[in-house]
VOGU-3710 file (C-alpha; in Angstrom, 3 decimals, decimal comma):
1> mrivsldyca> 38,677/-56,191/107,777  38,907/-58,536/109,870  40,866/-57,168/112,899  41,701/-58,083/116,633  43,044/-55,352/119,095  45,550/-56,010/121,619  45,829/-53,657/124,300  43,418/-50,811/126,355  44,636/-47,573/124,430  44,064/-49,179/120,964
11> dqyvlkfvdk> 41,146/-51,105/122,234  39,088/-47,588/122,046  40,063/-46,583/118,916  38,049/-49,890/118,141  35,125/-49,450/119,565  35,006/-45,937/118,953  35,699/-46,346/114,428  35,120/-49,548/113,791  31,984/-51,680/113,505  31,219/-54,380/115,807
21> drilavspda> 30,963/-56,962/112,938  33,900/-56,189/112,146  35,465/-57,397/115,529  37,069/-59,974/115,766  38,219/-59,152/119,654  39,551/-56,445/121,887  41,383/-56,623/124,919  40,459/-58,246/127,926  40,715/-54,381/129,150  37,795/-53,136/127,878
31> tedfsymqea> 35,564/-53,442/129,814  37,861/-52,025/133,025  37,062/-48,576/134,423  40,132/-47,575/133,619  38,424/-48,082/129,735  36,189/-44,611/127,972  34,208/-47,650/125,914  34,051/-49,638/128,277  29,659/-49,675/127,769  30,511/-50,569/123,703
41> avgvptvrpv> 32,671/-53,286/124,676  29,149/-55,141/126,292  29,306/-58,123/124,579  32,578/-58,285/122,284  35,424/-61,280/121,584  37,567/-60,755/123,928  41,351/-61,900/123,583  44,864/-62,561/125,329  48,032/-60,837/123,738  49,348/-63,976/122,827
51> aedvllmkpd> 50,368/-64,605/119,282  49,441/-67,785/119,112  45,809/-67,500/120,129  45,466/-63,676/118,530  46,623/-66,630/114,760  43,894/-68,101/115,517  41,298/-66,085/114,609  43,259/-65,223/111,377  42,263/-61,519/111,950  43,096/-59,027/108,680
61> lvvrsygggp> 44,361/-56,300/111,182  45,633/-56,064/114,635  45,708/-52,613/116,022  47,713/-52,610/119,303  49,480/-49,830/121,406  51,557/-51,416/123,719  49,730/-54,975/123,508  51,756/-57,625/122,987  55,393/-56,451/123,980  57,866/-55,233/121,933
71> datkffaevg> 58,462/-57,119/119,913  54,669/-58,129/119,089  54,453/-55,804/115,208  57,513/-56,762/113,767  55,915/-60,772/114,408  53,425/-59,637/113,066  54,224/-58,366/109,627  56,397/-61,283/109,570  54,143/-63,912/108,993  51,879/-61,535/107,062
81> vpvldigwap> 49,954/-59,635/109,283  48,969/-56,176/109,012  49,305/-54,328/112,056  47,996/-50,457/113,650  50,618/-48,623/115,810  48,319/-46,251/117,178  51,392/-43,909/119,656  51,821/-41,843/121,511  51,479/-38,346/120,327  53,170/-35,471/122,948
91> dleavmsniq> 50,225/-32,739/122,407  46,630/-32,587/121,576  47,903/-31,364/118,076  49,353/-34,390/117,490  46,863/-36,428/119,004  44,457/-35,114/116,821  46,969/-36,278/113,252  47,257/-38,639/114,982  43,539/-39,855/115,688  43,210/-39,167/112,285
101> rvadgldehk> 45,806/-41,255/110,614  44,230/-44,266/112,998  40,910/-43,551/111,202  42,882/-43,774/107,975  43,800/-47,062/109,088  41,171/-48,517/110,169  39,211/-47,333/107,514  37,324/-45,550/108,652  38,190/-41,749/107,344  35,283/-39,544/107,786
111> rgeqvvsqmk> 34,742/-41,135/111,256  38,002/-39,964/111,928  36,825/-36,092/110,206  33,915/-36,291/112,678  35,905/-36,499/116,304  38,553/-34,215/114,863  36,847/-32,029/113,838  34,395/-31,714/117,471  37,648/-32,005/119,155  38,651/-28,351/117,651
121> trlqeiaqqa> 34,769/-26,985/118,471  35,197/-27,761/122,367  39,041/-26,574/122,402  37,716/-23,329/121,015  35,221/-22,980/123,050  36,713/-24,057/126,491  39,744/-20,728/125,143  37,490/-18,072/125,082  36,409/-18,338/128,701  40,185/-19,606/130,688
131> egksvlyltp> 40,417/-18,438/133,424  44,966/-18,243/134,061  44,156/-20,284/137,293  47,186/-22,460/138,627  45,761/-26,131/138,763  47,920/-28,556/140,470  48,100/-32,193/139,105  47,604/-34,935/141,785  47,771/-38,412/141,756  47,301/-41,638/145,261
141> sgvttgpdtl> 50,662/-41,849/143,893  52,024/-38,983/145,152  53,407/-38,337/141,030  52,466/-34,850/139,488  53,965/-33,558/136,110  55,218/-30,049/135,039  55,240/-28,801/131,328  57,027/-31,642/128,356  53,665/-34,053/129,036  50,565/-34,257/127,484
151> vheimtaagl> 48,798/-34,090/130,881  50,061/-30,397/131,825  49,220/-29,239/127,810  45,553/-30,192/128,891  45,819/-28,153/131,934  47,153/-25,100/129,483  44,313/-26,028/126,904  41,791/-25,613/129,659  43,114/-21,780/130,428  45,375/-23,150/133,199
161> knfetqsgwr> 48,606/-22,232/134,844  50,505/-25,458/135,601  51,500/-25,052/139,192  54,875/-27,161/138,635  56,869/-25,637/137,363  60,052/-28,051/136,568  58,973/-30,627/133,626  58,428/-34,010/133,285  56,682/-36,026/135,874  58,089/-35,992/139,743
171> sipledlayr> 57,282/-36,217/143,627  54,030/-33,892/144,868  55,942/-30,451/145,952  55,029/-30,996/149,178  57,983/-27,834/150,370  56,119/-24,856/148,048  52,244/-27,006/149,396  53,719/-25,692/152,549  53,924/-21,622/152,140  51,597/-21,090/148,265
181> qpdligaaff> 48,027/-23,395/147,363  46,973/-23,460/143,760  43,488/-22,507/142,810  42,812/-25,794/142,029  43,425/-29,638/141,604  43,289/-32,546/139,113  42,668/-35,925/140,954  43,816/-38,250/138,948  42,711/-42,160/139,701  41,673/-41,986/143,138
191> etltnhpdaw> 38,091/-43,357/142,217  40,634/-46,621/141,611  42,865/-48,941/143,244  45,198/-49,220/141,375  47,578/-46,778/142,556  48,243/-49,373/145,304  45,943/-46,487/148,192  48,018/-48,350/151,518  50,914/-48,337/150,443  53,198/-44,763/151,623
201> spmkhpvark> 52,929/-42,948/148,743  53,690/-38,305/149,361  50,076/-38,198/148,733  49,945/-39,290/152,888  52,239/-36,654/154,073  49,550/-33,393/155,995  50,320/-30,534/152,935  49,200/-32,872/150,117  45,955/-34,066/152,090  45,092/-30,948/153,287
211> qlsdqtvvpl> 45,136/-29,401/149,298  41,707/-32,668/148,698  40,370/-30,669/151,773  41,376/-26,221/151,613  40,912/-26,541/147,584  38,427/-26,802/144,675  38,681/-30,253/143,393  38,836/-30,977/140,139  37,631/-35,277/139,656  39,575/-36,166/137,059
221> kgawtscngw> 38,843/-39,934/135,388  42,202/-41,833/134,798  39,574/-43,271/131,314  39,673/-39,934/130,746  43,799/-40,021/131,023  45,444/-43,150/130,727  45,241/-42,907/126,872  46,236/-39,833/124,735  42,579/-40,359/121,956  39,584/-37,318/121,814
231> flmdaveala> 38,583/-38,311/124,905  41,162/-36,363/127,164  38,991/-33,326/126,211  36,733/-34,901/129,128  39,906/-34,097/131,383  40,866/-30,544/129,222  36,403/-29,511/130,340  36,409/-30,359/133,427  38,797/-28,543/134,086  37,600/-25,696/132,323
241> egakq> 34,358/-26,304/134,030  36,404/-26,191/137,871  37,656/-23,351/137,813  34,711/-21,445/136,992  33,962/-22,184/141,322
//
């Protein structure tokens, strides 16, 4: 199959599982800092997620997560181009199932098995040295997360307890932080400028800034958590290692 990838989440899977001679193009974001497989993307042609541009390449398969917009899968199907949707997974068990499904869709079953097997081994090793400390997830935009999110699952897999107990995504709990502190901070996206650091956010508050100076801080690269895939394990292992400090 001659494959085109429409967005950087899809790029990760295509670049991981598919030999370059089968890749017609990846998205323009494939070499950005938030792309985990950025090095593998060097030298690979890129294409905008625009139907006309993609069809000119005559792909046998289009791989996408969000690229091309909500109607992309339907459109390509109507013109006879199969689409493999990456989809989303709510927890690491589902992530592993999704990895295998996508690898199968790319005709790379064994490579998928290898990646899933490595993830399971890494998770087992971490489970044997769980620390049970509390961790607060912070972003430059002042957002954190509680239960029922994939980031929460990453913390749990690292053997840690989420400092934020309310489910979903929300602002940093400044009031709680004034009276009690987490054992460590999971600081995500602070290495990029994508969260508009010059704009005001709860992260500008002195109580929030104090966490970065007073607590153990574990930097979490955007490339580890921007999409769901095997690279989430890098974040899990970084948190588990940070808890030992």
